[in-house]
N, C-alpha and C positions, 0 to 999 in steps of 0.2 A: 504494500500500500504506500503510495507517495505521500509526502508531507501535506500537499495541497488537498488531496482527497481526504486524508485523515482529518485535517482541519475543518473542512466543509461538513463532513459527516458528524463531527463532535463539537461543533463551534460553541454551543451553549455551555457545555460542561467545561470546556477548555477556557472559555471566557471567564467563568467563575474563578478558576484557579489563577488566571492572570490578574484579574481585578483585586482579588484578595491579597496576593503578594505585592501588588502595586500599592494598595492602601496600607499594608503593613509598614510602609515607609515612615509613617508618622510616629512609629515607635522604634525606628531603626537609628543607629548611631549616626549614619551619614546625614540624616535629616536633623536630628536633635542638635548635633554639634555645630551646625551653621549658626545656631543661636548662642553658642558658647561665650563669645565676647560680651554680648549684651547681658547674659545671665550673670557672668562673673562680675561685670561692672555694677549691675543692679544690687547684688548681694555682697559685694566686696570679697570675692572668693579668689584664692590662688589657683594655679593649675592643679596642685595636689589636692586641695580641699574640694574643688569641683569634681575632680576625678574620683575622690572618695565618696561623695554624694551619689555620683552616677553608679559606682560599683555597689554601694549598699542597696540602692533601689533595684539594680539589675540582679543582684544575688537573691534578693527576696523574691523577685519574679521567677528565677530559676527554681527555687524551692517549691513555690506554688505550682509551677508547671508540671512537676512530677505527678501531682494528683489531678490537676485540672486537665492535662492533656489526654487523660483517659476518657474524658467526655466524648471525644471523637469516635470512640468505639460504641457509644450508646445512643447518640443523637444524630439525626440527619443533618446535613450541611444547611439545608434551608431553615432548620430550627435553630441550630447553634450559631451560625454566622451572624444573623441579625442581632442576637443578644450581645455577642462580642463587639460588633461594630458600634452598637449603642455605648458600650463601655469605653471603646476607643474615643468616640466623640466626646464623652464626658471627661476623659483624661485630657483631651486637647483643650476643652473649655477650662479645665482646672489650671492648665499651664498658662493660659491667657490671663488668669487672675491670681496666680500663686503669690501670697504676700510675704512669705518668710522662708528661711533656709530649712526649717524643720518640715514644713509642708512640701518643700521642693523635693525632698526624699520620697514622700508619698506619691507625688505626681510622677516622678521618674519611674517608680514602681508600676503605676497604673499604665503609663505609656509603653513600658517595656513588656509588661505582661499581656496587655490586650493587643498591642501592635506587633512587636517582634515575636512574641511568644505564640499566643493563641491564633491570631489571624494567619500567620504563616503555617502553623500546625494544621489548621483546618484545610488550607489549600493543598498542602503536600500529602496529607493523609488521604484526602479525597482522590487525588490523582493516582496514588499508589493502589487504592482499593478499586477505583472505577475502571482502571485499565490494567491488563496483564501482558499480553503479547506486545503491546505498544506503550508499555509503561514509561520507557525512557523518553519517548517522544512527548508523551503527555506531561511528564515532569519538566522537560525542557521548555515547553511552551508556557507552563505555569510560572517557571522561574524567570521568564522574560519580564515579569512584573517587577522583580527585584532590580533587574538591570535598567529598565526604563525609569524606575523611581530614582535610582542612584544617579542616572545621567541627567534627568530633567528637573526633578523637584528642587535640588539645591539651587540651581540657576534661577528658577521661577521664584522661590521664596526669598532668596537674597535680594532680588529686585523688589519683591513685595514688601520686605522689611524696610527698604529704603523709602518706599512710598507711604506705607501706613503704620510702620512700627512693628517691633517683634511680637508684642502681645496680641495685637490685632491679627497678625498673620496666623496665629494659632486658631482664631475663630474661623478663618477660611478653611483650615484643615478639618476642624470639627464638622463644618457644613458638608464638606466633600465625603467624609466618612458616613454621614447620615444619608446622603444622596445615593450611596451605593446600595443601601438596603433594598429598595424596590427593584433595582436592577438584578440583584441576586435572586430575589423571589420570582421575578419573571423568567430568568434563565432556568430556574429549578422548579418550574411548574410540574415537571416530571423528572425526578432524579434518576440518574443513569443506572445505578445499582440499588434497588430498593432494599431496605434493611432486612426485610423478610426473607430475601434470598441471598443475603451477603455471605452466609456460611457456606452455601453450596458453590459459590464462585470464588472461594478463597484459594490462594495459591500456597503450596507447601514450601518449606525451607529445607535446611540441612537435615540429613538423615530421614527425609521423606515425611516430616511431621511439622506440626504447628508449634512454635515456641511461645511461651508466656514471657512476660517481662521479668518475673522472678528467675526463670531459667536463663534469660539473657544476661542478667546481672551476675550470675554465677559462672558464665562462660568465658573462657580465656580470650576468644576472638574479640569480644566487646572491649576488654581492657587493653588489648594491644592496639585497638583503634582509637582509644580515648585521647592520646596525644594528638592524633590527626584531627579528631573532632574539635579539640580545644584550640588548635593553632589558628585557623582562619578567623573564627569569631574573636579570639583574644587579640591577636596582633593585627589582623585586618581591621577590626573595630578600632584599635588604637590609631591606625593610620588615618582613618577618617575622623576620629574623635579629636585628634591633635592637628587637624588641617589648618586651623588658625595659627597655631604655633609654628607648624612646618612652613607655612607661607612667610611668616615673620622671619624665621631663621634663614630662609632662602633669599629674603629680600624682595618677595613678590607680593602683590595685593591679593586679597582673598578672591576677588572676582577673577583675577588672572589665573589663580590656581584652580578654582572650581570649573572654569571654562575648559579645563583639560578632561573633565569627566566624560564628555561624549566620546573621547578617545578610548577611555576605559570601557564604555558600552560597546564599542565596535567589536572588540575581541570577546567581551563577555557574552554578547548575543551570538556571535559566530560559534564560540565554544559550546554554548547551550544547545544549539541545533546539532552540531557535529557529534557532541558527546551523547546526546539523546539517541541518535542512530547507532552510535557505538555501543551503548548499553544494551539496546535491543538485539544487537548482533553478537557481541562478545561477552556480555554480562558485566554487572557493576563491579564485581570483585577484581577483575583484571585491570580496571581503570582506576580504582580507588587509590592505590599507593602513589599514583602520578599527581594527584590533586595538590599536594603541598609544594611541588617543584616550581610552578610558575610564581607562587608567592615568594619563594626563596630568591629566585632570580630577580623578580620585580623589585623586591625590597633593596637588594644590592644596587640596582640601577638608580632608584630614587634617592638612596642615601648619598651616592656620589654625584648626582646631577647638579649642574651649575646654572643651567638655563631651563626654562619651562618645557621646551620641546623634548629634552631628555627625560624629564620627569613624566611627561606624557607617554613616552615609550615605556617607561617603568610601569605606569598605571595600566597601559594596555596589556602588559605581561601579567600583572596582578589580576586584571579582568579575565584573562584566560582561566586562571585558577578559580575565580568566583563563579564563572559560568559552568565550570566542571563540578564544583562543589554542590550547587543547588540540585543538580540532576542526579549525580552519582550517589551521593550520600542517601538521598531519599529512596533510590532504587535498591541500594545495598541491603537495607534492613528487610525489605519485602523479599528480596532474592534469597537471603541467607536464613531468615527466621520466619518466613511465611507472612500472610496478610490477615489472618483471623484476628490477631491481637495487635495489629500494626499501630493502632492509635496509642495504646499503652506503651508499646516498645519504642515508638518514635518520641513519645513524651519523655522517656528516660534519656534518649539521645539528645533531644531538644534541650533538656535541662542542663546537660553537660555543655552544650554549645552556648546556651544563654549565660551559664556561669562563666564560660570562657570570655564572653563579651563583657562580663563584669570585671574580670581580671585586667584586661588590657588597659582601659582608661585609668584605673587606679595605679597600676604599676608604672605606666608611662608618665602619668601626671606627677607622681612623687619623684621619679628619676629626673624629670625636668626641673622640679623645685630644688633638687640636689645638684643641679648644674650639668646633668647629662642630657644633651639635646637629643631630640627624637631621631635625628639623622644617624647618630652614633648607636642608639638603641636598635635601630633597624638591622644592623649587622648581626647582633646577637639573636634577634628573632629569625633571621635567615638561617642561622645554624640550627635553631629549633625545628624549622620546617624540614630541613634535611633529615634530621634524626627521626622525626615522626613518620616520614615516608619509609624509612628503613624498617621501623617497627610494624607498620601496616603491611608492608611487603611480606615480612615473616609470617604474619597472621593469615593473610589470604592464601598464601601458598600452602600452608598447613591445612586450611579449611577446604581447599579445592576438591580434594578427594571425596570428602563427605558430601559436597554439593553435587559432584559428578555422579555419585551413586544414586542420588535422588533423581537426577535427570534420566 
């Protein structure tokens, strides 16, 4: 089946995945961090204290995700998604009016949980469950929402902030989140895989069986993959969280730096499509260990860049890793552990990734306060990516025989 035919035949359900991942942007670091300078100035925060607030709120969201993510195993998307989108809109409204540092922690938690956490979880679990033979392509199309959000929304909202102010810009985000609800309900007037037949269409994992979350957490493959799961959200988040600082260190304006994001999107989107086809043909396990390598190379390039065009090349390389990650990781859990309990399994993995995104801003912020610029930090993070790739390689090679027996 060609991509075009696949898209036409499944446009409603794929649009749901795309719109949900796009709307998750309001809780993603690349969006929240464009307000960093205004938030720090408003509340008198240093890089370290702002990073700590962000880390605390994000860590709380990771903890809650362990239990809340299971909801995707019990409720249809058309029931759960509107509830979460209302919560995301309320979080955006709260950010527009947050009066104190103490409440800022709560608002960050709300944004991270409803946006980065649950909105993304609903989208990716739906794609993994609704599609089997074409799962890679479905996940790749849904992941385009992340790429488009990262490319377009920072530019749009930086301009919007200049026109109406940072607090008022969050009101616009709240309105857009609410507007999505009727669109989702229209798209899902008939859901692709009704819950009543979900069990009969479930795909099996290793050893020819369905794995529960408890079994996943006791399995060696999961723990060998944890460093890979942590790396992109931790240090990739830090890259976008510290974009204001990075632009200052390089001597570039923020607008000049965020204008490089479309470059990032070019390779991110390209990788998303290509990797989607690769997952369907070769399997997610063969591709997973390659995910950290573009991050490693891109970080080195950005660290040593002296002009924006070189940083843009580095962002393009990082974009390759981002495009791979969204598709490959989502397919990996379904491929190796089955889809019957994919919501609870993915919630555990999502909690690890959300926790990773809490580590990055806190660590990088405090290191900046201690005089270690982010450009220097990036070299250490590049080494981390290389090591995580090696561990994942060892894990998937050992698991391959158990997966082959199943097939």
